[in-house]
C-alpha positions as CSV (number, residue, x, y, z in Angstrom):
1,M,1.5,-15.3,2.7
2,L,4.6,-15.8,4.8
3,L,7.2,-13.1,4.7
4,A,10.3,-13.9,6.6
5,G,8.3,-16.6,8.3
6,F,5.6,-14.1,9.4
7,D,2.0,-14.5,8.2
8,V,0.9,-11.3,6.4
9,P,-2.5,-10.9,4.6
10,A,-2.3,-10.6,0.8
11,S,-3.7,-7.0,0.9
12,D,-0.9,-5.9,3.3
13,V,1.7,-7.6,1.1
14,L,0.4,-5.7,-1.9
15,D,0.5,-2.4,0.1
16,L,4.1,-3.3,1.1
17,A,5.1,-3.9,-2.5
18,V,3.7,-0.5,-3.4
19,M,5.7,1.2,-0.6
20,L,8.8,-0.6,-1.8
21,R,8.3,0.4,-5.4
22,R,7.7,4.1,-4.4
23,A,11.0,4.0,-2.4
24,D,13.0,2.7,-5.3
25,Y,13.3,-0.9,-4.0
26,A,11.9,-2.3,-7.2
27,H,13.8,-5.6,-6.9
28,T,12.2,-6.4,-3.6
29,A,8.8,-5.3,-4.8
30,D,9.2,-7.5,-7.9
31,A,10.1,-10.5,-5.7
32,I,7.0,-10.0,-3.5
33,E,4.6,-9.3,-6.4
34,G,6.0,-12.3,-8.3
35,A,5.3,-14.6,-5.3
36,I,1.7,-13.2,-5.2
37,V,1.2,-13.8,-8.9
38,A,2.7,-17.3,-8.7
39,D,0.5,-18.0,-5.6
40,L,3.5,-19.0,-3.5
41,P,2.7,-19.4,0.2
42,D,6.2,-18.2,1.3
43,V,8.6,-15.5,0.1
44,A,12.2,-16.1,0.7
45,L,13.7,-12.7,1.5
46,T,17.4,-11.8,1.2
47,I,19.1,-9.7,3.8
48,P,19.0,-6.7,1.4
49,D,15.2,-7.4,0.9
50,R,14.8,-7.4,4.7
51,A,16.7,-4.1,5.0
52,A,14.6,-2.5,2.3
53,I,11.4,-3.6,4.1
54,L,12.7,-2.2,7.4
55,R,13.4,1.2,5.6
56,V,9.9,1.5,4.1
57,L,8.3,0.4,7.3
58,D,10.0,3.0,9.4
59,E,6.6,4.1,10.6
60,P,4.3,1.2,9.7
61,P,0.6,1.1,9.9
62,A,-0.8,-0.8,12.9
63,G,-1.3,-4.5,12.3
64,P,0.6,-7.2,10.4
65,L,3.1,-4.8,8.8
66,A,4.0,-3.4,12.2
67,Q,4.5,-6.9,13.5
68,L,6.5,-7.8,10.4
69,R,8.8,-4.8,11.0
70,G,9.2,-5.8,14.7
71,S,10.2,-9.3,13.7
72,L,12.7,-8.1,11.0
73,L,14.1,-5.6,13.4
74,E,14.8,-8.3,16.0
75,E,16.5,-10.4,13.3
76,H,18.6,-7.4,12.3
77,V,19.7,-6.6,15.8
78,G,20.7,-10.3,16.3
79,R,22.8,-10.2,13.1
80,V,24.5,-7.0,14.2
81,R,25.1,-8.5,17.7
82,D,26.6,-11.6,16.2
83,G,28.8,-9.7,13.7
84,L,26.9,-10.9,10.7
85,A,25.7,-7.5,9.5
């Protein structure tokens, strides 16, 4: 599944949804889980969704979730630099 344009295995996406729900980011968890249930290949993430993911992946496990965090962090830095965040 693509999250923010980054390919993440379904098992890691489910782990991420659990982390989001435990951290009270139910809206983002619902969006991700809904995409899994609907078998969507790509999840469109809002800026608040991306921020929530960055928060729960503060210390991500090695692998795709760490790579996702790195990609989201680069995007965030770019938005801040350009005055968009």
